[in-house]
matplotlib code that plots the C-alpha trace (Angstrom):
import matplotlib.pyplot as plt

x = [144.8, 147.6, 148.7, 148.7, 151.6, 151.4, 148.7, 148.4, 147.2, 146.5, 145.9, 143.4, 142.4, 143.6, 142.7, 141.5, 144.1, 147.2, 149.0, 149.2, 153.0, 153.3, 151.4, 153.2, 152.8, 152.3, 153.9, 154.9, 151.3, 150.1, 152.7, 151.8, 148.1, 148.7, 150.7, 147.9, 144.8, 146.3, 146.3, 143.0, 141.1, 142.6, 141.5, 138.0, 137.9, 139.0, 136.6, 133.6, 134.6, 134.9, 131.4, 129.7, 131.4, 130.3, 126.7, 126.7, 128.1, 125.6, 122.6, 123.8, 124.4, 120.6, 119.9, 120.4, 120.9, 123.9, 127.4, 129.8, 133.5, 134.7, 135.0, 133.1, 136.3, 137.3, 137.3, 136.4, 133.2, 132.9, 129.6, 127.7, 124.2, 123.3, 119.6, 117.8, 115.0, 112.4, 113.0, 116.7, 118.2, 121.8, 123.1, 126.1, 128.9, 128.5, 124.9, 125.6, 128.3, 125.9, 123.2, 125.3, 126.4, 122.8, 121.6, 124.1, 123.1, 119.4, 120.2, 122.3, 120.2, 121.2, 124.5, 126.0, 126.1, 127.9, 130.4, 129.8, 131.5, 132.2, 135.3, 136.4, 137.1, 138.1, 136.3, 133.1, 131.7, 131.3, 129.9, 132.4, 131.9, 135.0, 133.9, 137.4, 137.8, 134.3, 134.5, 131.4, 132.3, 131.2, 127.8, 127.2, 125.1, 124.0, 120.5, 121.9, 123.4, 120.1, 118.2, 120.6, 120.1, 116.3, 116.3, 118.6, 116.5, 113.3, 115.1, 116.4, 113.0, 111.5, 114.3, 114.2, 110.4, 110.8, 113.5, 111.5, 108.6, 110.7, 110.5, 106.7, 106.4, 108.5, 106.4, 103.2, 104.7, 105.4, 101.7, 101.0, 101.9, 102.4, 104.9, 108.5, 110.9, 114.1, 117.4, 118.6, 122.1, 122.4, 118.7, 117.3, 113.5, 110.7, 111.7, 111.7, 109.2, 108.9, 105.7, 106.0, 102.9, 102.3, 102.7, 106.2, 107.4, 110.0, 111.1, 114.1, 113.1, 114.5, 115.8, 112.6, 110.3, 112.4, 112.4, 108.6, 108.4, 110.8, 108.5, 105.5, 107.3, 108.5, 104.9, 103.8, 106.5, 105.6, 101.9, 102.5, 104.8, 101.9, 99.9, 102.6, 106.2, 107.1, 107.2, 109.9, 111.5, 114.7, 117.1, 118.0, 121.5, 120.6, 119.8, 116.0, 113.4, 111.5, 109.3, 111.1, 109.4, 111.5, 111.5, 108.0, 107.6, 104.1, 103.4, 103.7, 101.3, 100.7, 98.2, 100.7, 102.3, 98.8, 98.0, 101.3, 100.6, 96.9, 97.9, 100.4, 98.0, 95.2, 97.3, 98.3, 94.6, 93.7, 96.4, 95.6, 99.3, 98.4, 96.4, 99.3, 101.8, 99.3, 98.8, 102.5, 103.0, 100.2, 102.3, 105.3, 103.3, 102.1, 105.6, 106.7, 103.9, 104.9, 108.5, 107.6, 105.5, 108.4, 110.8, 108.4, 107.9, 111.6, 112.2, 109.4, 110.9, 114.3, 112.8, 111.1, 114.4, 116.3, 113.7, 114.5, 112.7, 111.3, 109.2, 107.6, 106.2, 102.5, 102.1, 105.7, 106.3, 103.3, 104.5, 108.1, 107.0, 104.9, 108.0, 110.3, 108.4, 110.1, 109.1, 108.4, 109.2, 107.4, 109.6, 107.8, 108.6, 107.8, 107.7, 108.9, 107.1, 109.7, 112.8, 110.9, 112.9, 112.0, 112.7, 112.8, 110.1, 109.5, 106.0, 106.1, 103.7, 106.2, 105.2, 106.4, 105.5, 105.6, 108.9, 110.8, 114.3, 116.6, 118.3, 117.1, 117.3, 118.7, 121.8, 119.8, 119.5, 116.0, 114.5, 114.4, 110.8, 109.6, 111.0, 108.2, 108.2, 111.0, 109.8, 110.9, 114.0, 113.4, 113.6, 116.3, 114.9, 116.8, 115.1, 112.0, 108.8, 105.1, 103.9, 103.3, 99.6, 99.0, 98.4, 95.8, 97.2, 100.8, 102.9, 105.9, 109.2, 112.7, 115.3, 117.8, 117.9, 119.1, 122.5, 123.7, 125.5, 122.2, 120.3, 122.9, 122.6, 118.9, 119.3, 121.8, 119.4, 116.6, 118.5, 118.1, 114.4, 113.6, 113.2, 112.4, 115.6, 116.7, 116.3, 119.2, 120.4]
y = [78.0, 75.5, 76.6, 79.4, 81.3, 80.2, 80.0, 78.1, 79.5, 77.0, 77.9, 75.1, 73.8, 70.7, 67.3, 64.7, 62.1, 64.4, 65.4, 69.1, 69.0, 68.0, 71.0, 74.0, 76.9, 80.3, 82.2, 85.2, 85.9, 85.3, 87.7, 90.4, 90.0, 90.2, 93.3, 94.9, 93.9, 92.9, 89.5, 90.0, 91.0, 88.2, 85.7, 87.2, 86.9, 83.3, 82.4, 83.9, 82.3, 78.9, 79.4, 80.2, 77.3, 74.9, 76.2, 75.7, 72.2, 71.2, 72.5, 71.0, 67.6, 67.2, 67.3, 64.0, 65.9, 67.8, 66.4, 68.2, 68.0, 69.7, 68.8, 70.5, 72.2, 73.6, 77.4, 76.7, 74.7, 73.0, 71.4, 70.4, 69.5, 66.2, 65.6, 62.9, 61.6, 58.8, 56.6, 57.1, 58.8, 59.1, 62.5, 63.5, 65.4, 68.4, 68.7, 68.6, 71.2, 73.5, 72.8, 73.8, 77.0, 77.9, 77.2, 79.6, 82.3, 81.8, 82.2, 85.3, 87.5, 85.4, 83.9, 87.3, 88.3, 85.1, 85.7, 82.2, 81.3, 78.3, 76.2, 73.0, 69.8, 66.6, 67.9, 68.9, 72.4, 73.0, 75.9, 77.3, 79.3, 81.1, 83.4, 84.4, 86.1, 87.6, 91.4, 91.8, 89.1, 91.3, 91.8, 88.0, 86.4, 82.7, 83.7, 84.7, 81.2, 79.6, 81.8, 80.6, 77.0, 77.4, 78.9, 76.3, 73.5, 74.8, 75.1, 71.6, 70.2, 71.9, 70.6, 67.1, 66.8, 68.4, 66.0, 63.1, 64.1, 64.4, 60.7, 60.6, 63.8, 62.3, 59.2, 61.3, 63.4, 60.3, 59.5, 62.8, 62.5, 66.3, 66.7, 65.6, 65.5, 67.3, 67.8, 71.2, 71.3, 71.3, 72.4, 72.0, 71.4, 69.0, 68.8, 70.4, 69.7, 70.7, 71.0, 69.2, 68.4, 64.7, 65.0, 66.3, 63.4, 61.2, 63.6, 65.8, 69.4, 72.1, 75.3, 77.2, 74.5, 74.3, 78.0, 78.0, 75.3, 77.3, 80.4, 78.4, 77.0, 80.4, 81.7, 78.7, 79.3, 83.0, 82.3, 79.6, 82.0, 84.4, 81.6, 80.2, 81.3, 77.6, 77.7, 79.5, 79.4, 77.3, 76.1, 72.4, 71.1, 71.1, 74.8, 74.4, 76.4, 74.5, 75.0, 74.4, 73.5, 74.7, 74.0, 73.7, 75.6, 74.2, 70.7, 68.0, 64.9, 62.1, 64.3, 67.1, 65.5, 65.3, 68.9, 70.1, 68.3, 69.3, 73.0, 72.7, 70.9, 73.2, 76.3, 74.8, 74.3, 77.8, 79.5, 77.5, 76.6, 73.6, 75.8, 78.3, 75.6, 74.0, 77.4, 77.9, 74.5, 75.1, 77.8, 75.5, 72.8, 75.2, 76.3, 72.6, 71.7, 74.7, 73.6, 70.0, 71.1, 73.2, 70.3, 67.9, 70.3, 70.8, 67.0, 66.3, 68.8, 67.2, 63.7, 64.8, 66.3, 63.1, 61.0, 62.7, 64.9, 62.0, 60.7, 64.1, 64.3, 63.6, 60.8, 59.6, 59.5, 57.3, 54.8, 55.0, 54.4, 51.4, 49.8, 50.7, 51.3, 52.8, 52.6, 56.1, 56.9, 59.8, 61.5, 62.8, 64.5, 63.6, 66.5, 66.0, 68.4, 68.2, 68.9, 70.8, 69.0, 67.1, 63.5, 61.8, 59.2, 57.4, 56.5, 53.5, 50.9, 48.1, 45.5, 46.3, 47.5, 51.2, 52.4, 55.7, 56.7, 57.5, 60.4, 64.0, 67.0, 69.3, 68.9, 69.1, 65.8, 64.2, 61.3, 58.1, 56.9, 53.6, 50.9, 48.9, 45.5, 45.3, 45.0, 41.9, 42.3, 43.5, 41.0, 41.0, 42.5, 40.0, 37.1, 36.0, 35.8, 36.6, 40.1, 41.9, 42.6, 46.4, 47.8, 50.5, 52.2, 53.4, 52.2, 53.8, 52.0, 52.9, 53.9, 51.6, 48.8, 49.9, 48.6, 47.4, 50.7, 52.7, 50.4, 51.0, 54.8, 54.5, 52.7, 55.4, 58.2, 56.5, 57.0, 60.8, 60.6, 62.9, 60.8, 61.8, 62.9, 62.1, 64.5, 66.7, 64.5]
z = [85.5, 85.9, 89.4, 91.9, 90.4, 86.7, 84.1, 80.8, 77.5, 74.8, 71.1, 70.2, 73.6, 75.5, 74.1, 76.6, 75.6, 75.4, 78.6, 79.3, 79.5, 75.9, 74.6, 73.3, 75.7, 74.0, 76.9, 74.8, 73.7, 77.3, 78.7, 76.2, 77.0, 80.7, 80.2, 78.3, 80.2, 83.6, 85.3, 87.1, 84.0, 82.0, 84.6, 84.4, 80.6, 80.6, 83.4, 81.7, 78.3, 80.1, 81.7, 78.4, 76.6, 79.2, 79.0, 75.2, 75.3, 77.9, 75.9, 72.6, 74.1, 74.6, 70.8, 68.9, 65.6, 67.0, 67.0, 69.4, 68.7, 71.9, 75.5, 78.2, 79.5, 76.1, 75.4, 71.7, 71.0, 67.6, 66.6, 63.4, 62.5, 60.9, 60.2, 62.0, 59.8, 59.9, 58.0, 58.3, 55.2, 54.2, 53.0, 50.9, 52.7, 50.3, 51.2, 54.9, 54.6, 52.7, 55.3, 58.2, 56.5, 55.6, 59.1, 60.6, 58.0, 58.9, 62.6, 62.1, 64.4, 67.5, 66.2, 65.5, 69.2, 70.0, 67.1, 65.7, 62.5, 60.2, 60.3, 58.6, 60.5, 58.5, 55.5, 57.4, 57.9, 61.6, 63.6, 66.0, 69.2, 70.6, 73.3, 74.3, 70.9, 70.9, 70.7, 72.9, 75.5, 78.4, 76.8, 76.3, 79.0, 79.5, 78.4, 75.0, 74.6, 75.6, 73.1, 70.3, 71.2, 71.3, 67.8, 66.5, 68.0, 66.3, 63.0, 63.3, 64.1, 61.0, 58.8, 60.1, 59.5, 56.0, 54.9, 56.4, 54.1, 51.0, 49.9, 50.4, 48.3, 45.5, 45.5, 45.2, 42.4, 40.3, 40.3, 38.4, 34.7, 34.1, 37.1, 37.2, 40.2, 39.4, 41.2, 42.5, 43.8, 47.6, 48.0, 51.5, 51.3, 50.5, 46.9, 43.5, 40.6, 37.0, 35.0, 31.6, 29.5, 28.9, 25.1, 25.6, 27.8, 26.2, 23.5, 23.0, 23.3, 21.0, 22.6, 21.5, 23.1, 26.2, 26.7, 26.5, 29.1, 31.3, 31.0, 32.1, 35.1, 36.1, 36.0, 38.1, 40.7, 40.9, 41.4, 44.1, 46.0, 46.3, 48.0, 50.3, 50.9, 51.0, 47.1, 45.1, 41.7, 41.3, 38.7, 38.1, 37.5, 33.8, 33.9, 33.7, 35.6, 38.3, 41.4, 44.7, 48.0, 50.8, 54.6, 56.0, 59.3, 59.9, 61.3, 58.6, 58.6, 56.2, 54.2, 53.6, 50.5, 48.9, 49.7, 48.1, 44.8, 44.8, 45.2, 42.3, 39.9, 40.9, 40.1, 36.7, 35.8, 37.1, 35.1, 32.0, 31.5, 29.3, 26.9, 26.7, 25.7, 23.2, 21.6, 21.3, 19.8, 17.4, 15.8, 15.8, 14.1, 11.4, 10.7, 10.5, 8.0, 5.8, 5.9, 5.1, 2.1, 0.8, 1.1, -0.6, -3.5, -4.0, -3.9, -6.4, -8.9, -8.4, -9.0, -12.3, -13.6, -12.8, -14.7, -18.0, -20.5, -22.5, -19.7, -19.2, -22.8, -22.6, -25.3, -25.8, -22.0, -21.4, -24.1, -22.8, -19.2, -20.4, -22.1, -19.3, -16.1, -13.1, -9.5, -8.4, -4.8, -3.2, -0.6, 2.4, 5.7, 9.3, 11.8, 15.3, 17.7, 20.4, 18.4, 15.7, 13.0, 9.9, 9.2, 5.8, 5.0, 1.7, 0.4, -2.0, -3.2, -2.4, 0.1, 3.6, 7.1, 7.9, 9.2, 9.5, 8.6, 11.4, 9.7, 10.0, 7.6, 10.3, 12.3, 15.5, 17.4, 17.5, 19.3, 17.3, 16.7, 18.1, 15.8, 14.1, 12.5, 9.8, 6.2, 4.2, 2.0, -1.5, -4.3, -7.0, -10.1, -12.3, -10.7, -12.5, -10.5, -10.5, -11.3, -8.0, -7.2, -7.1, -3.7, -3.3, -0.2, -0.3, 2.7, 4.3, 4.0, 5.0, 2.5, 4.2, 6.6, 10.1, 10.9, 14.3, 14.9, 14.2, 16.6, 19.3, 18.7, 19.1, 22.4, 23.6, 22.5, 24.3, 27.6, 27.2, 27.8, 30.8, 33.9, 37.5, 39.0, 42.6, 45.4, 46.3, 49.1]

ax = plt.figure().add_subplot(projection="3d")
ax.plot(x, y, z, "-o")
ax.set_aspect("equal")
plt.show()
């Protein structure tokens, strides 16, 4: 109330550094309101709204994780939650916006009575309390405000301790070869992990193999959820199924991170997930071997045709081969279990160190094998020299010498090896 005979109604409240005289007075709206409800009732509405707003600002100011953007005399209270962790962690703005929206949804049973909503202030999501616009203002009491703040404080305490435990949990997961930390967009919790057998680490997975791993992780998440509601199924930013550990409502100590990982690995062993994947890959390997044999048979037939009919005659061919010997290359196949693709290899008695070709029979991308020691350059057949000593065991050589471009491609493909992903904050 500005005076004994006049009253002031401000749309967004009065800022502490702006004189009242410079604010725009919505006198028409005020006059219409007074005509509808009457002056005494309007004063009662504003007085109660002011009292509830002061109570909320006072209670929120005691929490170090709450940032209040309104003064104590404002009729509209804006505040937002920023986690306070030990050690101090920095969070992305998108994560904080999602966090504030999620907290208000979780506290809907107490926030609905106060008519709290979400508004935007300088790109941040803030919770807003406007009692003067609450349809049930007469039913709101100071105890309702205190109940909301108590619920909010308990939720903040759980979230702060959960986020403080996240780095320790990630460090513990990295010690287990079959678990991998993954990123789930704007996920609030201890972290997210994905079960990936050790023999599949560092390889590109075909859609069939990746789907089988997703099915196993979905089964793992479903079984863990039966044990503790902390666990749930999630989806990474790459669209892969993972196990999410949400907000812990129980006290967290330094042994909690070990207990989480032990429960996960114990469930993996109990369900026999490794055996399930190995059985599935046994079928994939059998299919790959059959495909490799078929390719080798076709290539051998093609090689015999290219050598000519004369060399295939039993007696004449032997004499002709003695006069004009040819170096016969046996083309083989290398089967990549991760990408389920075949790679060309060549078996030859020429001197050299085993290597593999970088090309693949299929169009699907495959992980380059670890480069081995390069074989010495072949000699010019026109240059005279000593007759090479026969080698009993055939060795694997590459059809071509890798160029700088291929070496660069191998380095780029090596970057696609699955790595532990950062946490969602």
